[in-house]
C-alpha positions in Angstrom: -0.1 0.0 0.1 2.7 2.3 0.6 3.9 2.5 -3.0 0.5 3.2 -3.9 0.3 6.4 -1.3 3.9 7.4 -2.6 2.8 7.3 -6.5 0.0 10.0 -4.9 2.8 12.2 -3.9 3.8 10.5 -0.2 7.4 9.9 1.3 7.2 6.3 2.2 9.6 5.0 5.1 9.6 1.4 5.4 10.2 0.3 9.2 11.4 -3.0 7.7 13.9 -2.0 5.7 15.3 0.4 7.6 15.7 -3.2 10.4 17.3 -4.9 7.6 20.1 -1.8 7.1 20.4 -1.8 10.6 21.8 -5.2 10.7 24.1 -5.2 7.7 27.6 -5.5 8.8 28.7 -2.0 9.4 25.0 -1.3 10.4 24.2 0.6 14.0 22.6 -2.8 15.4 25.0 -5.5 14.2 27.5 -5.5 17.0 25.0 -6.0 19.7 22.6 -8.6 17.7 26.0 -10.5 17.1 26.8 -10.6 20.3 23.1 -11.5 21.8 22.9 -14.3 19.0 26.2 -15.5 17.7 25.0 -18.7 16.0 23.4 -16.8 13.9 26.4 -15.2 12.3 27.6 -16.2 8.9 30.6 -15.2 7.5 30.8 -11.5 9.4 26.6 -11.7 8.3 23.7 -11.9 10.6 21.3 -14.4 9.0 17.6 -13.1 9.2 16.4 -16.3 8.5 18.2 -18.2 11.7 17.4 -14.4 13.9 13.7 -15.4 12.6 14.3 -19.0 13.6 15.0 -18.2 17.3 12.8 -14.7 18.2 9.7 -15.8 16.3 9.7 -19.4 18.1 10.0 -17.0 21.8 8.7 -14.5 23.0 11.0 -13.1 25.7 14.2 -13.7 22.6 12.0 -11.1 20.2 11.9 -8.7 23.3 15.1 -8.6 23.5 15.6 -8.3 19.8 12.8 -5.1 19.7 14.8 -3.7 22.7 17.9 -3.7 20.6 16.6 -2.6 17.3 13.9 -0.6 17.8 15.1 2.5 19.1 18.0 2.3 16.2 14.9 2.2 13.4 12.8 4.9 15.4 15.9 7.6 15.4 16.7 6.4 11.2 12.5 7.2 11.1 12.5 10.1 12.4 16.0 11.6 10.8 14.0 10.3 7.2 10.5 11.8 7.8 12.5 15.2 8.9 14.1 15.1 5.2 10.8 14.8 3.7 10.1 18.6 4.8 6.1 19.2 4.2 5.4 15.7 1.8 2.8 13.6 3.7 4.8 10.9 5.5 3.9 6.9 5.6 5.5 4.8 8.0 5.0 1.3 7.3 5.5 -0.8 9.9 5.0 -4.2 10.5 4.4 -3.8 14.7 3.1 -0.6 16.2 6.1 -0.2 18.8 7.8 2.6 16.7 5.9 5.5 16.8 5.3 9.2 16.9 2.6 11.0 19.1 -0.2 12.8 16.9 0.7 10.1 13.6 -2.7 9.2 11.9 -2.4 5.2 12.2 -3.6 3.9 8.7 -4.0 0.4 9.9 -4.2 -2.7 6.3 -5.8 -5.9 7.6 -5.9 -9.1 5.6 -7.5 -12.7 6.8 -4.6 -14.6 8.2 -4.9 -17.4 5.5 -4.5 -14.1 3.2 -1.6 -13.3 4.8 0.2 -16.9 5.1 -0.5 -17.4 1.2 0.7 -13.8 0.3 4.1 -14.7 2.4 4.7 -18.3 0.9 4.2 -16.8 -2.4 7.3 -13.8 -1.8 9.3 -17.3 -0.7 8.9 -17.5 3.2 8.1 -21.1 4.2 4.7 -21.8 5.7 5.1 -22.5 9.8 7.7 -19.5 9.3 4.8 -17.2 7.8 2.1 -18.2 10.9 4.5 -17.9 13.7 5.2 -14.6 12.6 1.5 -13.9 12.3 0.9 -15.5 15.7 3.7 -12.9 17.2 2.0 -9.7 16.3 -1.0 -8.2 17.4 -4.7 -9.3 16.6 -6.7 -7.9 13.8 -8.9 -6.1 16.7 -5.6 -4.9 18.7 -4.7 -3.3 15.4 -8.1 -2.0 14.8 -8.1 -0.1 18.3 -5.3 1.8 17.4 -6.4 2.9 13.6 -7.2 6.4 12.7 -8.5 4.5 9.2 -8.6 0.5 8.1 -7.9 -0.5 4.9 -9.2 -4.2 4.1 -6.9 -5.9 2.1 -8.4 -9.3 1.1 -9.3 -8.8 -2.6 -7.4 -8.2 -6.1 -4.7 -4.9 -6.5 -7.8 -3.2 -8.1 -9.8 -3.2 -5.0 -6.5 -2.3 -3.1 -6.3 0.6 -5.4 -9.9 1.6 -5.1 -9.9 1.6 -1.3 -6.2 4.0 -1.3 -8.2 6.4 -3.5 -10.6 7.2 -1.4 -8.2 6.8 2.0 -6.6 9.4 0.4 -9.3 11.7 -1.1 -10.9 11.6 2.7 -7.3 12.7 3.9 -6.8 15.4 1.6 -10.4 16.8 3.0 -9.3 16.8 6.4 
């Protein structure tokens, strides 16, 4: 959805992409993660699949990882948002832990079966996809935070129509 909003003029920031960047060998969270989970380091690079297998199977270790990475991700989001100037900024977040006061929350939801199917289509193992979804907020918890809700169970054309309606609504507010 972020790319659809970018096509309408918004500056988009992907928290997940920043999460990848900070774990790169020279990234600001690499050393701390490598020290905490040395088994996930292969040839000096953090193997994200190995790390995911550990943290998405153990909520305490997931909390440890988030304690290391979320402050760094949040700071980078703030820096990039500041660089956007007056442009509307859309921050795509897989978890709501990294937010700023006053943000408008646009929540994109899809049925769990649709989410699993899409993750598998992108190359993720089905069990891994289910573990990750289970570690996230429920649809109800997401909706409780939402200013706007987009349901993304259908086609790309249906999603575009929802985004068009949202963009028009945001422009009028």
